[in-house]
C-alpha positions, 0 to 999 in steps of 0.5 A, spaced: 524 568 475 531 569 478 532 576 479 539 578 475 543 583 479 547 585 473 545 592 469 537 594 471 540 600 475 541 595 481 545 599 487 551 595 490 555 599 496 561 597 499 563 599 507 570 602 506 574 605 500 580 602 501 585 599 495 580 592 496 574 596 494 579 599 489 580 593 485 573 590 486 570 596 483 575 595 477 572 588 476 565 591 477 566 596 471 567 590 466 560 588 468 557 595 468 555 595 475 555 601 479 559 601 486 557 606 491 562 607 497 562 610 504 569 612 507 571 617 512 577 619 508 575 623 502 582 621 498 580 613 500 583 609 493 576 607 492 574 615 491 576 616 484 573 610 481 566 609 485 560 611 482 558 615 488 562 617 495 559 618 501 562 621 507 561 617 513 564 612 519 563 605 517 562 603 525 556 608 526 550 606 526 546 612 523 551 613 518 551 605 516 543 605 516 543 612 511 548 609 506 545 602 506 537 603 506 538 606 499 542 600 496 540 593 494 546 589 495 551 591 500 558 588 502 564 590 506 572 591 505 573 590 512 571 586 518 570 592 523 563 595 521 557 596 525 553 589 526 547 592 529 546 596 522 547 591 518 542 586 522 537 592 521 538 593 514 537 586 512 531 587 516 528 592 511 530 588 505 537 590 503 541 584 502 548 584 506 553 579 504 557 576 508 551 576 513 552 580 519 552 574 523 558 572 520 561 579 520 560 578 528 563 572 529 569 574 525 571 581 528 571 578 534 577 573 535 574 570 541 568 568 537 572 566 531 576 561 536 569 558 539 566 557 532 572 553 530 572 549 537 564 547 536 565 546 529 571 541 529 575 545 525 582 544 527 586 550 531 591 552 536 589 551 543 587 558 546 583 561 552 579 568 551 579 573 556 573 578 556 578 584 559 585 585 560 589 578 561 591 575 568 598 576 567 599 569 571 594 565 565 599 568 560 605 566 564 603 559 565 602 558 557 609 561 555 611 561 549 604 564 547 601 569 542 597 574 544 592 577 539 587 583 541 580 580 540 577 586 536 580 591 531 587 588 529 590 588 522 596 587 518 600 585 524 597 590 529 594 587 535 598 582 535 604 580 540 609 574 541 611 572 548 617 567 548 620 569 555 617 572 561 621 579 559 616 579 553 611 580 559 612 588 558 609 588 551 601 585 553 596 588 551 591 590 557 585 589 553 580 583 551 584 578 548 586 571 546 592 567 548 594 561 544 599 556 543 605 559 539 605 553 534 612 552 531 610 551 524 613 549 517 609 554 512 604 559 513 599 558 508 592 561 505 586 559 501 581 563 498 574 560 497 568 563 495 560 561 496 554 564 493 547 564 495 545 558 491 551 554 496 556 553 490 563 553 492 569 554 488 577 554 492 583 557 489 590 553 489 593 554 496 598 559 496 605 560 501 606 566 505 613 569 508 612 575 513 617 580 514 619 584 521 612 587 522 608 581 520 607 583 513 606 579 507 613 580 504 613 574 499 607 571 496 608 564 492 603 561 488 601 555 488 604 553 495 610 548 494 606 543 498 604 535 497 598 534 493 595 530 499 596 537 503 593 541 497 587 537 497 586 538 505 587 545 505 582 546 500 577 541 504 579 545 510 577 552 507 571 549 504 568 546 510 569 552 514 565 557 509 560 552 509 559 551 516 559 559 517 553 558 511 557 564 508 556 568 502 562 572 499 569 570 499 573 568 505 580 568 506 583 562 510 590 562 513 593 556 516 599 553 519 602 547 516 605 543 522 612 539 522 607 533 522 604 535 516 598 537 520 593 544 518 590 549 523 587 554 522 589 561 524 585 566 522 579 568 517 577 574 513 571 575 510 573 579 504 578 579 498 585 579 502 592 580 501 593 573 499 589 573 493 591 579 490 595 575 485 589 572 482 588 578 477 593 576 473 595 568 475 588 565 475 582 565 470 578 569 475 580 574 480 579 574 487 575 580 486 571 578 480 569 572 484 567 576 490 562 580 486 560 573 483 558 571 490 554 577 493 550 577 486 549 570 486 552 569 480 555 562 477 562 562 480 568 563 476 574 558 474 580 558 480 584 555 475 591 557 475 594 560 468 601 562 470 605 561 476 606 567 481 609 571 486 607 577 489 610 582 493 607 588 497 609 595 496 610 598 503 611 605 505 619 606 507 620 606 514 623 613 514 618 617 510 611 620 512 607 625 507 606 626 500 608 619 496 613 619 491 615 613 487 622 611 485 624 605 481 618 604 477 621 604 470 627 599 471 621 594 474 617 595 468 622 593 464 621 586 465 615 582 461 612 578 467 612 584 472 605 587 473 604 593 478 599 596 482 599 602 485 593 604 490 593 611 489 594 613 497 596 620 497 600 619 503 605 614 505 606 612 512 612 607 514 610 600 512 603 602 509 601 598 504 601 602 497 601 597 492 603 590 490 607 588 484 605 580 482 610 577 477 606 572 473 611 567 469 611 560 465 615 557 471 615 558 478 623 559 478 623 564 473 618 568 477 622 567 484 628 570 480 625 576 477 621 577 484 629 577 487 631 581 481 627 587 483 626 586 490 626 593 493 627 597 487 621 600 487 621 605 494 615 610 496 618 615 499 616 623 500 
């Protein structure tokens, strides 16, 4: 008989205790599944609702082994984890999803780009370096984008080089140098796959970024032609199938002016570009991730409402204990859904929460989004 991982005392763990883990646990509670987390921060967003908390470093071999060996299934909410420990946990019979070999590829942008090249997945032209890049190599490719191979997130570890003067901001670590794509839109597709090989893909969304390369607005569905929508979905399914990955995957895409699609980056976990699915789709990305890693039937990804998502970021002039202003005025709107992540400390541009506007039409959702933009302030 097929092993049923719902109920029965099965232990599910997450490496990392941030807001992604928090929203995952909120869905797991509905299935009466206990979720255990490990994080270095005792005030991490997941801490208060997890079944148990273990203080530990997710990049440390011994910490990950000690935490994981007590579990049936282990997943992650960030790629920057100790891969060697995950391989060894697999050998000891712990189910690790996404698989360590997948995480090993994705956490290194050089290996990620190599995977695209070897599997005929369209992406921007690039070179990869094992150490600090040669400035001549960069100059020959201006305009270009430099990305650190490891450790970058939320816009960090990325620098755009348009002129020789921009060379002053070059990172002196292992990087990829890729062509600067003059894209028409930035798109994202969330796709899930379980151990049985079943896949489910969400409607493509469109992202608008702010000056520090964080998503300012997300629109669901994206304003694109049906053939581009189909091509985006097929690309996402192709990527997750070629990875032979179990879990949920965010596939970020550039839509070029010639209506081509290029894969920018992928993330093997719930993603900022999928938060709207809590209110706007039959199955949220967090429930879908839960279903996929437990090899349950995947849920419907059907759109039920048009959505706009706004990230709530820490005020750029405030650093300290968080305080929220403007919630009352925003909550007067019927279509507004506020998610606060429970982070005690605010920092400039730190993700502290998000707001989803879920409406019957996109025009209505956009009008409400414009009216509430900036009304919630996270200060000290």
